[in-house]
C-alpha atoms as one frame of an Amber mdcrd trajectory, in Angstrom:
protein
 -41.132 -16.174  80.703 -43.521 -16.075  77.824 -42.066 -15.769  74.332 -43.968
 -13.641  71.865 -43.799 -14.911  68.323 -44.763 -12.923  65.291 -43.929 -12.310
  61.633 -40.343 -11.491  60.690 -39.637  -7.794  60.557 -37.520  -6.544  57.590
 -35.270  -3.549  57.983 -36.151  -0.587  55.845 -33.825   2.170  54.690 -35.170
   5.600  53.994 -33.539   7.290  50.992 -34.324  10.812  50.020 -35.674  11.169
  46.491 -33.655  13.613  44.407 -34.658  13.614  40.707 -31.940  16.160  39.883
 -29.202  13.781  41.043 -30.196  11.191  38.412 -30.441  13.922  35.788 -26.934
  15.220  36.501 -25.460  11.703  36.418 -27.009  11.024  33.023 -25.867  14.389
  31.743 -22.309  13.694  32.919 -22.261  10.318  31.128 -23.631  11.946  27.965
 -20.973  14.681  28.089 -18.243  12.059  28.598 -19.401   9.965  25.626 -19.706
  13.059  23.426 -16.238  14.223  24.464 -14.696  10.852  23.608 -16.427  10.839
  20.218 -15.184  14.348  19.417 -11.653  13.477  20.554 -11.673  10.351  18.376
 -12.839  12.354  15.367 -10.147  15.015  15.730  -7.447  12.396  16.335  -8.454
  10.581  13.161  -8.527  13.869  11.291  -5.064  14.764  12.609  -3.699  11.380
  11.546  -5.212  11.817   8.086  -3.611  15.248   7.675  -0.243  13.872   8.805
  -0.362  11.057   6.249  -1.494  13.443   3.536   1.301  15.904   4.359   3.854
  13.093   4.140   2.514  11.978   0.759   2.555  15.571  -0.528   6.166  16.025
   0.632   7.236  12.839  -1.162   5.398  13.903  -4.311   6.992  17.380  -4.235
  10.462  15.845  -3.852   9.774  13.620  -6.857   8.773  16.682  -8.876  12.042
  18.402  -7.901  14.053  15.315  -8.908  12.135  15.166 -12.180  12.871  18.818
 -12.963  16.586  18.365 -12.206  16.764  15.280 -14.434  15.077  17.135 -17.298
  17.546  20.032 -16.927  20.488  17.611 -17.035  19.249  15.885 -20.169  18.753
  19.268 -21.859  22.327  20.225 -20.936  23.720  16.933 -22.257  21.776  17.363
 -25.505  23.333  20.794 -26.053  26.829  19.454 -25.369  26.363  16.623 -27.881
  25.188  19.094 -30.528  28.176  21.359 -29.836  30.616  18.462 -30.112  29.110
  17.314 -33.389  29.024  20.811 -34.883  32.529  21.614 -33.694  33.891  18.621
 -35.549  35.441  17.130 -32.441  36.379  13.498 -32.874  36.357  12.439 -29.257
  33.986   9.591 -29.918  34.195   8.196 -26.407  33.091  11.517 -24.883  30.162
  11.760 -27.283  29.090   8.174 -26.652  29.429   8.729 -22.906  27.109  11.723
 -23.097  24.614   9.754 -25.165  24.619   6.954 -22.584  24.057   9.501 -19.815
  21.073  10.812 -21.766  19.650   7.291 -22.072  20.070   6.724 -18.327  18.433
  10.061 -17.551  15.480   9.297 -19.820  14.949   6.045 -17.939  15.183   7.940
 -14.649  12.659  10.507 -15.894  10.256   7.748 -16.949  10.513   6.190 -13.476
   9.981   9.550 -11.755   6.980  10.329 -13.954   5.475   6.954 -13.069   5.937
   7.604  -9.342   4.471  11.116  -9.609   1.458   9.697 -11.455   1.098   7.098
  -8.695   0.918   9.751  -5.959  -1.467  11.890  -7.996  -3.693   8.866  -8.517
  -4.137   8.126  -4.814  -4.290  11.754  -3.636  -6.455  13.254  -6.385  -8.217
  10.394  -8.187 -10.494  11.069 -11.146 -13.243   9.066  -9.439 -14.565   9.702
  -5.922 -15.693   6.092  -5.616 -13.862   3.991  -3.034 -11.860   1.384  -4.905
  -9.266  -1.168  -3.802  -6.563  -1.878  -6.374  -3.383  -3.849  -6.927  -1.306
  -0.992  -8.312   1.702  -3.024  -9.422   3.764  -6.157  -8.871   7.544  -5.974
  -9.263   9.752  -9.073  -9.504  13.539  -8.620  -9.713  16.237 -11.298  -9.942
  18.898 -11.236  -7.242  22.468 -12.532  -7.394  21.490 -15.694  -5.516  20.320
 -18.639  -7.604  16.537 -18.878  -8.086  16.053 -16.011  -5.620  13.852 -13.041
  -6.494  12.944  -9.777  -4.829   9.232  -8.959  -4.919   7.186  -5.832  -4.170
   3.404  -5.660  -4.366   1.716  -2.263  -4.025  -1.934  -2.172  -2.937  -3.788
   1.150  -3.070  -7.136   2.658  -2.178  -8.451   5.389  -4.454 -11.378   7.654
  -3.717 -11.987   9.896  -0.724  -9.477   7.990   1.483 -11.310   9.098   4.618
 -11.228   5.664   6.243  -8.782   2.819   6.607  -9.282  -0.329   4.565  -8.203
  -3.662   6.019  -8.328  -7.321   5.138  -6.204 -10.209   3.905  -4.044 -10.534
   0.798  -3.235 -13.852  -0.815  -0.292 -14.098  -3.217   0.396 -17.161  -5.375
   3.116 -17.960  -7.890   1.658 -20.111 -10.665   3.757 -22.074 -13.128   4.823
 -25.541 -14.235   6.784 -28.283 -12.489   7.699 -31.464 -14.367   5.158 -30.645
 -17.048   2.298 -30.170 -14.577   0.726 -26.923 -13.421   1.873 -26.020  -9.925
   0.882 -23.229  -7.552   2.968 -22.029  -4.622   1.620 -19.682  -1.991   3.970
 -16.879  -1.013   4.335 -18.531   2.387   5.780 -21.627   0.667   8.603 -19.754
  -1.072   9.287 -16.718   1.154  10.590 -16.653   4.723   9.189 -13.110   5.037
   5.620 -14.450   5.075   4.342 -16.742   7.831   0.625 -16.981   6.976  -1.294
 -17.740   3.807  -3.293 -14.557   4.315  -1.180 -11.395   4.623  -2.890  -8.785
   6.797  -3.145  -5.258   5.416  -4.506  -2.013   6.818  -3.926   1.359   5.209
  -5.545   4.587   4.104  -3.589   5.384   0.941  -1.334   2.460   0.027   0.689
  -0.412   1.445   3.688  -2.313   0.113   4.186  -6.051   0.565   7.811  -6.901
  -0.120  10.483  -9.480   0.559  12.436 -12.263  -1.131  11.313 -15.596  -2.525
  13.256 -18.708  -3.482  11.660 -20.848  -6.187  12.008 -24.655  -6.108  14.379
 -26.355  -8.533  12.696 -27.205 -11.824   9.752 -24.865 -11.280   9.057 -22.467
 -14.165   6.940 -19.486 -13.015   4.350 -18.075 -15.407   2.431 -15.440 -13.460
   1.736 -13.995 -10.008  -1.827 -14.103  -8.708  -2.920 -11.535  -6.100  -6.192
 -11.940  -4.190  -7.490  -9.162  -1.927 -10.337  -9.769   0.512 -11.364  -6.684
   2.452 -13.229  -6.899   5.747 -16.158  -4.938   7.129 -19.764  -4.395   6.127
 -18.748  -3.452   2.570 -16.244  -6.239   2.052 -14.984  -6.865  -1.466 -12.905
  -9.512  -3.202 -10.422  -8.650  -5.924  -8.343 -11.067  -8.006  -5.668  -9.995
 -10.473  -2.844 -11.773 -12.294   0.502 -10.348 -13.419   2.796 -12.106 -15.939
   6.163 -13.218 -14.632   8.985 -10.979 -15.957   9.967 -12.168 -19.415   6.663
 -13.961 -19.981   4.873 -10.884 -21.361   6.785 -10.977 -24.644   6.489 -14.754
 -24.899   2.705 -14.557 -24.497   2.485 -11.757 -27.064   4.417 -13.799 -29.648
   2.156 -16.840 -29.251
């Protein structure tokens, strides 16, 4: 039987052309992307309002505590005046009231500082975005050469976006007559990396305990902030070690 040879025949599939089908698919994708963008915006807005409400509640409670402390100190002042005018000789009672007044004044000063802190981050005088090291607190504990630290980092301005980056903290001083620098990781079990990650909208606290080596005399704490993103910034600031401020002023 003869075999007929020819060119290879490819199979063809006939597909109906429907321009509206492509249009509706593209429209559906566009609607989906737009919906996700809108949902992300409102979620971020909701989170912002929640954080702001929490900060306002804390500020209002501080104002209430401040008002109560001021009322107490006014009451104590009147009692001291009455005791002195009445000629009472209960010296211990009078001295006790005076000490209470001193304690209350210190409490009022602390409350006023905290209220000013919240006002600064919620209603700053400048609308410019600015990353700051608000304060560094170092307190001695009962354990030998052990200190409690708290570093407060804030963002002032519109506070519409989160700021993130790395924070470096060093304790600078002298060891055996030579300048010595210890990273926070070297003296604190609460820190595992040289760069401490931060991410916040209003403020963030970095706190823990540090144990200084024997023979090391601290002089100041150095804080370095390096933000990330297209508008990254670097900030360096030093804070005298507690007790060193007066020594530096006398020199």
